[in-house]
C-alpha positions as CSV (number, residue, x, y, z in Angstrom):
1,M,11.8,-0.3,0.1
2,E,8.8,-0.3,2.7
3,R,6.7,-3.7,2.3
4,R,3.0,-1.8,2.2
5,D,-0.8,-3.7,3.1
6,L,-2.2,-3.5,-0.5
7,G,-5.6,-3.2,1.2
8,N,-4.3,0.1,2.7
9,E,-2.9,1.5,-0.5
10,L,-6.3,1.2,-2.6
11,Q,-8.5,2.1,0.8
12,N,-6.3,5.2,0.6
13,N,-6.2,6.0,-2.9
14,A,-9.8,6.7,-4.0
15,Y,-9.0,6.9,-8.1
16,P,-5.2,4.7,-8.8
17,G,-6.7,4.3,-12.0
18,R,-5.9,0.8,-13.6
19,G,-3.4,-1.2,-11.4
20,I,-1.9,-4.5,-12.2
21,V,-0.5,-6.7,-9.1
22,I,2.1,-9.5,-9.5
23,G,3.8,-11.5,-6.8
24,R,4.0,-14.9,-5.2
25,S,1.9,-16.7,-2.5
26,A,3.0,-17.0,0.7
27,D,3.7,-20.9,0.6
28,G,5.6,-20.1,-2.8
29,S,3.8,-22.2,-5.1
30,K,1.9,-20.4,-6.9
31,A,2.4,-17.0,-9.0
32,V,0.1,-14.4,-8.6
33,V,-1.6,-11.5,-11.0
34,A,-4.3,-9.6,-10.5
35,Y,-5.6,-6.4,-12.7
36,F,-8.2,-4.0,-11.8
37,I,-10.0,-1.1,-13.6
38,M,-11.9,2.0,-12.5
39,G,-13.7,4.8,-14.2
40,R,-15.2,8.2,-13.4
41,S,-16.7,8.9,-17.0
42,A,-19.8,6.9,-18.3
43,N,-18.2,5.6,-20.8
44,S,-15.3,4.1,-18.7
45,R,-17.8,2.8,-16.2
46,N,-19.6,0.9,-19.0
47,R,-17.7,-2.3,-19.2
48,I,-16.7,-5.9,-17.9
49,F,-14.3,-8.1,-17.5
50,V,-15.6,-11.8,-19.6
51,E,-13.1,-14.4,-20.4
52,D,-11.7,-15.1,-24.0
53,G,-9.6,-18.0,-24.4
54,D,-6.7,-18.1,-22.0
55,G,-7.1,-14.6,-21.3
56,I,-10.0,-11.9,-20.9
57,R,-11.4,-9.3,-22.7
58,T,-13.3,-5.9,-21.6
59,K,-16.7,-5.6,-22.8
60,A,-19.4,-2.8,-23.4
61,F,-22.0,-3.6,-20.4
62,D,-24.9,-2.0,-22.3
63,E,-23.5,-1.6,-26.1
64,S,-26.4,1.0,-26.9
65,K,-24.5,3.4,-24.1
66,M,-20.9,2.5,-25.6
67,E,-19.7,6.3,-26.4
68,D,-16.0,5.9,-27.6
69,P,-14.1,1.9,-27.4
70,S,-10.9,3.1,-28.9
71,L,-9.3,3.3,-25.3
72,I,-11.4,1.1,-23.2
73,I,-12.1,-2.2,-25.3
74,Y,-9.1,-4.3,-25.6
75,S,-7.7,-7.7,-24.2
76,P,-6.0,-7.2,-21.3
77,V,-4.8,-10.6,-20.2
78,R,-3.5,-13.1,-23.0
79,V,-1.4,-16.2,-22.8
80,L,1.6,-16.9,-25.2
81,G,3.4,-20.1,-24.4
82,N,4.7,-20.1,-20.8
83,K,3.7,-16.7,-20.5
84,T,1.3,-14.5,-18.9
85,I,0.9,-10.9,-20.2
86,V,-1.4,-8.4,-18.4
87,T,-1.4,-4.7,-19.6
88,N,-4.0,-1.6,-19.2
89,G,-4.5,-1.0,-23.1
90,D,-4.0,-2.9,-26.5
91,Q,-0.6,-3.3,-26.1
92,T,-1.4,-6.6,-24.8
93,D,-1.2,-7.5,-28.8
94,T,1.8,-5.5,-29.1
95,I,3.5,-7.5,-26.7
96,F,2.0,-10.9,-27.7
97,E,3.0,-10.6,-31.3
98,G,6.3,-8.9,-30.5
99,M,7.2,-11.9,-28.3
100,D,6.0,-14.2,-30.6
101,R,8.3,-13.1,-33.3
102,Q,11.3,-13.3,-30.5
103,L,11.6,-9.9,-29.3
104,T,11.9,-9.3,-25.7
105,F,9.2,-7.6,-23.7
106,E,10.8,-4.1,-23.8
107,Q,11.8,-4.7,-27.2
108,A,8.0,-5.1,-28.2
109,L,7.1,-2.1,-26.3
110,R,9.5,0.4,-27.7
111,S,6.9,0.4,-30.4
112,R,4.4,2.4,-28.2
113,T,3.9,5.1,-25.9
114,F,1.3,6.7,-23.6
115,E,-2.4,7.1,-24.5
116,P,-3.5,9.9,-26.7
117,D,-5.7,10.9,-24.2
118,G,-4.2,14.8,-23.4
119,P,-4.5,16.3,-20.6
120,N,-4.1,13.3,-18.9
121,Y,-1.8,11.5,-21.4
122,T,-2.6,7.8,-19.0
123,P,0.6,5.9,-18.8
124,R,0.7,2.5,-20.5
125,I,1.3,-0.2,-17.7
126,S,2.0,-3.6,-18.5
127,G,3.6,-6.7,-16.5
128,I,4.2,-10.4,-17.9
129,L,5.5,-13.8,-16.3
130,H,7.3,-16.3,-17.4
131,F,7.5,-19.8,-16.2
132,V,10.3,-21.9,-16.7
133,D,11.7,-25.4,-15.7
134,G,9.8,-25.1,-12.4
135,S,10.8,-21.3,-11.9
136,Y,9.2,-18.5,-12.0
137,N,10.2,-14.3,-13.0
138,Y,8.0,-11.8,-14.0
139,A,8.9,-8.1,-14.9
140,M,6.6,-5.0,-15.0
141,S,6.4,-1.7,-17.6
142,I,5.2,2.0,-17.4
143,L,5.5,3.9,-20.6
144,K,4.8,7.9,-19.4
145,S,4.5,11.5,-20.8
146,D,7.7,13.4,-19.0
147,N,5.8,15.1,-16.7
148,G,2.9,15.8,-18.6
149,N,4.6,16.9,-21.4
150,P,3.3,14.7,-24.7
151,E,6.6,15.6,-26.4
152,S,8.6,13.2,-24.5
153,V,8.0,9.5,-23.6
154,N,9.7,7.9,-20.5
155,R,10.2,4.1,-20.2
156,F,10.9,2.2,-17.2
157,T,11.2,-1.5,-17.2
158,F,11.5,-3.5,-13.8
159,A,12.7,-6.8,-13.8
160,Y,12.0,-9.4,-10.9
161,D,13.8,-12.9,-10.9
162,N,13.0,-15.5,-8.4
163,P,10.4,-13.3,-6.6
164,R,10.0,-13.8,-3.1
165,P,7.3,-16.0,-1.2
166,G,4.4,-13.7,-0.1
167,E,5.4,-10.4,-1.8
168,G,4.5,-8.6,-5.4
169,R,4.5,-5.0,-7.0
170,F,2.0,-3.2,-7.5
171,L,1.8,-0.6,-10.6
172,H,-0.9,1.9,-11.0
173,T,-1.5,4.3,-13.7
174,Y,-2.2,7.7,-11.6
175,L,-0.8,8.8,-8.1
176,S,-4.3,9.8,-7.1
177,D,-7.5,11.6,-8.5
178,G,-7.2,15.5,-10.0
179,D,-7.3,17.2,-13.3
180,P,-5.2,16.6,-15.1
181,L,-4.6,13.0,-13.2
182,P,-1.3,12.8,-12.3
183,S,0.9,10.0,-13.4
184,F,2.2,7.1,-11.0
185,E,6.1,7.9,-10.2
186,G,8.6,5.8,-9.2
187,E,9.2,2.1,-9.0
188,P,6.7,-0.5,-8.5
189,K,5.2,-0.9,-5.2
190,R,6.4,-3.8,-2.9
191,V,3.5,-4.9,-1.2
192,I,2.2,-8.5,1.0
193,I,0.4,-11.0,-1.0
194,D,-1.4,-13.1,1.8
195,G,-4.3,-15.6,1.3
196,D,-5.3,-18.2,-1.2
197,I,-7.2,-17.0,-4.5
198,D,-10.7,-16.0,-2.9
199,R,-9.3,-14.1,0.3
200,M,-6.9,-12.0,-2.4
201,T,-10.3,-11.2,-4.8
202,Q,-12.3,-10.0,-1.9
203,M,-9.8,-8.2,-0.4
204,I,-9.1,-6.0,-3.7
205,W,-12.3,-5.7,-4.6
206,K,-13.6,-4.5,-1.1
207,S,-10.4,-2.1,-0.9
208,L,-11.5,-0.4,-4.4
209,N,-13.2,2.8,-4.2
210,E,-16.8,1.8,-4.2
211,E,-18.0,4.9,-7.0
212,N,-14.9,4.6,-9.1
213,K,-14.3,0.8,-9.2
214,V,-15.6,-0.9,-12.2
215,S,-13.9,-4.6,-12.5
216,L,-11.2,-6.8,-11.4
217,F,-9.1,-9.9,-12.3
218,V,-7.0,-12.5,-10.2
219,R,-5.6,-15.3,-11.2
220,Y,-3.2,-17.7,-9.2
221,I,-0.9,-19.9,-11.3
222,D,0.9,-23.1,-10.2
223,I,4.4,-22.7,-10.6
224,A,5.4,-26.4,-10.9
225,S,2.5,-27.5,-13.2
226,G,1.5,-24.2,-14.8
227,Q,-2.1,-24.9,-14.1
228,W,-4.1,-21.9,-13.2
229,E,-7.5,-20.7,-11.4
230,T,-9.3,-17.6,-12.4
231,R,-11.4,-15.1,-10.6
232,I,-13.2,-11.9,-12.4
233,V,-15.6,-9.2,-10.7
234,N,-18.0,-7.0,-12.2
235,K,-19.6,-4.4,-10.6
236,N,-21.6,-4.3,-13.5
237,Q,-23.7,-7.3,-13.4
């Protein structure tokens, strides 16, 4: 698979929706994870990321303007021991609780499908980073309707052992803008991971469509020690 420039991928897509990037820093020492949200409606755009323990949660920027919190208020990132979970919905909690009961990442997601927001039927995208004995691996998942048919669900899981330095994978909910929004297709895109956490944060935020971007989370995790640095950027301040 061709290795793509993440900035170009974002700049050339006005509406990838919500996106997860997971990979490894160029020097090999850090695991890299990023999650962004975008919005077309006033309700979707009325959000910010806030820190919540070891992870983050979404929050209404203006509580008086919140219309329907059901699919937009959730915890995108949670930490369970040596695992970091990142998703685009409340399946974060499903994975956390399932793995706490010794289910696998894939098994935990068996109880979930795509979002009930027809006609888009937004895919549920998820990722998990696992650290053990100074090594690191990750997996990504997408649960989507069968080409817009809500009667069928397609489940795909992609696992990456010993990821290569300077590389990552990018998974997002929509191929592009549209009505209805077309779901992501294929395996996560192979992208270049370059620079420190501040450079990565600035690159992603600058590359996202100015009108549609809402919030961004980036975390670099030291693979040897498990210590991390986090950056959060919100359009609403």
